[in-house]
Each structure stands twice: as structure tokens, then as C-alpha cells.
N, C-alpha and C positions, 0 to 999 in steps of 0.2 A: 616551438614557441607559439603562443596564442597570436593570431593576427591583430593588427591595430586597425583603429577607426580610419577610414579613408577620407575624412573631411579635409578640405583644402586648408582649413585653418588650424588643424590639430592633428597631432601624431601621438595619441595617448594609448595606454594599454587597455585592452578589453578582455575581461575574463571569459572563459567558456560559459559560465553561467549567463552572464549578460548577452553573449552571442546567441545562446539558445533561446532566451526569453525574447529577443529581438526577432528571431526567425520565426518563432511560434506566433507572434503578434504582428508580423509583417510590418516591422519597424525598420526604416532604413537608418543605420547607425551614421552613415556620412552626412545626414542632415541634422544631426543632433548636436547639441552643446551640452557637455557633462557639467554636473555641479560638484564633482569630487575634487580632490587635490590635483592641481595642475590641469584641470579640465577633463578629468577621467570621467567616463560615462559609468554611472552606478546602476544597480539593479532597479532602484527607485526611480531613476530618470526613465528607464524603458517602461516600467509600469505606469508611471504618470502620462507618458506619450500614448500608451495603449488605451488608457481610460479616456484620454482626450479624444482620441480617434473614434471610440465607441459612442461618445455622448452625442445626443441629437443636436444639430446645429440651429434648429428653429426654436427650441425650448430649453429652458434650464434643466440641468439633471435633477431627477427626483431626490428628495431628502432621504438619507440613509437612516433607518431607525437604529438608535443606540441600544445595544442589547442590555438587558438587566444584569446586575451583578450576579456573578456566578454563585450558585448555592450547591449543597450536597446533591440535590436532585438533578442538577444540570452538569455534574462532573463528567458523566459519561459522554454527553454531547460535546463538552468542551474538548475532551480528550480526542474525539473523532474529527475535530477541525484540523485541517492541514493547510499550512501556510503556502503562499505562492512560491517562496524559496524552496521549501521542502519538496514540493511538486517538480520544480525545475531540476533539482539535483538528482532525483531518481533516475537511475540508468545512465547518468552522465560521468564524464571523467574530465578532472580539471587539474591543473598544476598546483603544487603546494605553493603557498605564498613564501617569500623569503623569511618572514617572521616565523611561520609555522615550521619551516625547515630548521631554523635556529632553535626553536623550543624543543622540537623532537630530538635533535642531536644533543642538546644539553641534558635532557631528561635521561636518555639512554646512557650518556657518559657519566651522569651522576651515580647511577645504579652500578655501573662498571667499576668506578674507581673508589667507591666507599661501601662499608658494610653497614646497611641501614636497617634500623629497627624503629617501631612505633610504640609508644606508650600512651594510654589514654586514661584521663580521670574525669569524673563528673563534678560539676562545680555548681554550688547554690548561689545564684546571682541575685537573690532577692534583695539583699542589702544595696547592691548597685542599682537595681531597679528602682527602689524607694528613693535614693539619692537623686537619681537622674530625673525622676518624675517631679521632684521638688525643685530641681534647679533648671530644667531645660529651657522653660520660658524665659527666665531672666538671663540665662546663658546666651540663648539665641539673640535677645535684644541687645545684650552688652557686647557680644563677640562677633555677631553677624554670621555665625555658622551654627549648624545643629550639633547636639550633644548625643552622640551615639555610644554604644557599649565599647567600641574599639579603642578610644583613647584611654579608657580605664584599664583595658586589657594590656595595652601597649606600656602603660605606666608600670604595671605590676611586672611585666616581662623585663623592661629595662633595670628595674630595681633587682630582679633576680640575676641579670647578667652581670651587674657590678658585684654581686656576691659570689658568682660562679664564673670566672673568667674563661673556663674551658669551653663554654657554650658560645663565647664570643671570639673564637679563635679560628686559624686556619692551619691546616696539617700538610706538611710536605714530606711524604714517606721517602722519596728518593734522596732528599737532603737529610732526612732523619731529624726534621725540626718542627716545632709548633710555635706559631707566631700569635700572640694575644693582642687583640685590638686595644688601641689606646682610648678609643671612644665606642660608644654604642650607636652603630649606624644601622637602623632597622628598616628593612625592606617591607613594603605593604604590597601584596599582590593585588592587582587590578585586573578585573575581566573587561575587555574591550572587544569591539567587533572585530578587531585584527588578530586577537589572540591575547594570552595572558602576559602581562608585563609587570615588572617589579620596580617602581620608583622607590628611592631610598630617603629616609628622613635622617639627615646627618646630624650627629650629636643629639640623639634623641634622649640620652641620659641627662641631658642639661634642660629639658623641657618640662613644664607642668602640663595638667590636663588640658588647659585652654591652648597651650602652644601646640600640643600634639594634635588637638582637634583641627586647629588651623591647618597645620601641615598635612594631615591626612586628607582633609577636603580638598585643599588646593591641588595636591599631587594627583589625587584620583581624578579630579575634573580635567586637568591639563593633560593627563596620560590619555583619557578617553578621547580628548580633542586632538590628540597627536601633537601636543605642544610642549612636552617635556624635552629636556636636553639630554644628550649621551651621558653627561656627567651625573645627571640625576637618576640615571638607571644603572649606576655602577657604584662600587665601593661599599656595598652592604656587608655587614658582619653577622646579621641574623635576620631571618624572615618570618612574617606573620601572614597567614592566608585565611581569609574568612569565607570558607565554603558554605558556612551556615546561611550566608545571604541568599543562597539558591534553595535552602530547605533541607540540606544534608545534616544529619545528626552527627556523624563523625567520618573521618576519612583518613588515609595514610599518605600525607604529603611527601613528596620527594624533595630531599635536601637541595638547596640552591647553591651549586658549587661556585666558589671554593669555600663556602661556609660549612659548618658542621652540624647545624640544627635548624629546624623549622617548626614553628607552632601553628597549629590549625585550630580554628574556632567553629563550633557547630552551631545549628539552629538553637535559638532560645525557646524553650517550651514549658508551659505550666503543667505540673504533674504532682500528684499526691505522693509525699515522701514521709519517712519516719524522722521526726525531729524531737531531740532531747532537750527539755526545758531546764531552768536553773535548779530544779530539784532532783534531776537525774531521771525524770519520768519521760517515757516516750509517748509521743503523740503523733497523729497523722495530720499534716498540714499541706496546703496548696503552695507550692514554691516555683520560683522561676529557675530552671534547670539548664545547664548547658554542658556539653562534652568538649574538652579541649584535648588535642593530640599533639604529641611531640615526636617528631621523627628526628633521629639522631645518628651520627656516624659512630660506630662501635669500635672503629680503630682508635678513637680518642677517648670517648665517653662509655663508661660501663653502665649497665642497666640500673644498678642501685643509685648511681650518681644522677642518672636522668630522672628516676623516680623521685628523688629528693628535690630536684629542680622544679619538676612539675607540680608536685605537692605544695612546694613553697609559693608558687604562682596561684595555685587554688586557694591556699589559706588566706593570702593577701586580698584576693577578690571576695572571698567569703566574709572576711572581716569588714570589708567595705569602708575602711576608715580613710576616706578621701575628702571628708567635709572641709578640711583645712585648705583644699586647692580652690575653693570658691570664695 
């Protein structure tokens, strides 16, 4: 186990990364007061102490020039920049956090207990983009939260779950039973500094776009701040993960056990595509396009059934008929 700080007033866990940084910067951990949960000494605490120690005592520190926004020409320079954390991790060994151990165990378990496949379709999100552009300012003023694409996607998913109960189910092969959810409890994967967590929107099928937007924003913020309760992290019947927020076009998400399906959303990109007009003529237009992927448990869901579910979600989004929600 990693040693703990030896401060007389604190006995908190110190990670190997923090110890290494402190050693390299000649910082005595016993004299520090951490800003983390329970007084834990964080990496930033050590870096701040190191900067303070380096600063001249007789004159204020020089102003740091703010770099200009990155351009295509500076992409190479940006790629060559290495963070302090990355430098400290090179050549080091640290214990896995308890959360990372749980994530690792559950992901491997999911692949072992279920037969997983992934289907992907491309969605024209232009209609959603136009509606969102027209509504987002008034929505923000009225509701107090931003209007992203995720509430629209979640709304289309819960509608599809009501029509296709197999995707809102749990399978028990030993008992030979399938249990169908009485409500649509949708988990939203949230990327946090501690790892991926999935808070759950209970009874998501009863919410409109505004309700979903409020729940998504609230749960995401409290999850990142480590303020969600255990009950809010359990009870899901279907999961949505937005890997597109990091720029990925598509991925093959792993089913969150004991659920039987998970939907992933890719990055929204503008691309020229062939569009058929009302006269049946093909033209080329610039559209807002997104890949959505569905990983599903083949023990319960057949490929054709998964394709129909995914196509239904795509059609609902491309139709963009959500104006009645505002």
C-alpha cells in the first residue's frame, strides 16, 4: 500500500504520482494541507507548492503569455506538448484505484457472460440542428440549462424502448427467464477524473425534452463533483454513452450488465451527402451527420431486431419532429 502523509493533523492517502512529484520538487508532504476530499493531497497541491517555492520573493511572478488559439499550422506543436502528469507517469507504477478495479472487473465480466455485437448507422441530424439553433437561447433563458443534442437522442431512445421491450430487459440464463423493465431507466455515461460512471435517469420515459435536459445536466455535474448517491448509480435498464464528445466518430461500447444493450453517439460533423428532394432527384448538400452505434446481447436480441431498433431511432431523429416539446 502507498504510504500516507505524516502530517500530525492528517492521515490521508497519498498516491504514487503525488509522492513522485513531491520528491522531484523537494516538497515535504508532512507540511502540506491537501485540498482534496478528506484533506487528501492532490497532484495540483504539489504543483502549486512547487511553483510557489520557485517564485522570487522580492518581486511578483512575471505574467504568463496566453497562447493564441490553436490553428492547423500549430497542430504539430500542440501534439508535442506533454503535461506534467504525463511526465510524472512515465516509468512509474501505481496501484489501481478502487473505482478503476470495479470498472475493469465489470467490463471483462460483461464480455464473458454475454454474446455482444455492435451495429452502426449514420444519422442526418440537420433537422435537430435547425430546431436546436432556433430554440436554444429561449430554452436556456426559460429552463436555466443548455440544450444539447443528447436530450433529443435520449427522447428518441426511450420512445424506441417502449415499442421494443426486449432492449429494456434483463436476462437470467441460469433461471431461464427474461425480465422486462416496468419503466425506462436510462443510464448516461459520464467521464470523470476518477473514471467512467453511469448515473441513471429514473422513469426517463415520462420526461419531455426539457425534463431530460435538466436531469442530464444535473446528474453529469454532480457525478463529476462526486455528489451522486449510490441509488443514482444503480437501477438502469439501458445506457447511452456519448464518446463523440471526445471527437470519436464511432466505437463499440460494452454492454453495462445486467442490461442487454447500450447506445453510443459519435461526433457531429458537417459532410457533403447525397440528398433526394421531393421530386426524387438526387442532389449534394452539406448536412450535420452523426454515427450512432448499438451494442446488444445476442443471447436475447437477434441482429435483424437490433437493426430495426437502431433504424427506428435514426428515422425519429432525422424526422426531427420535436417542435411540440417547446
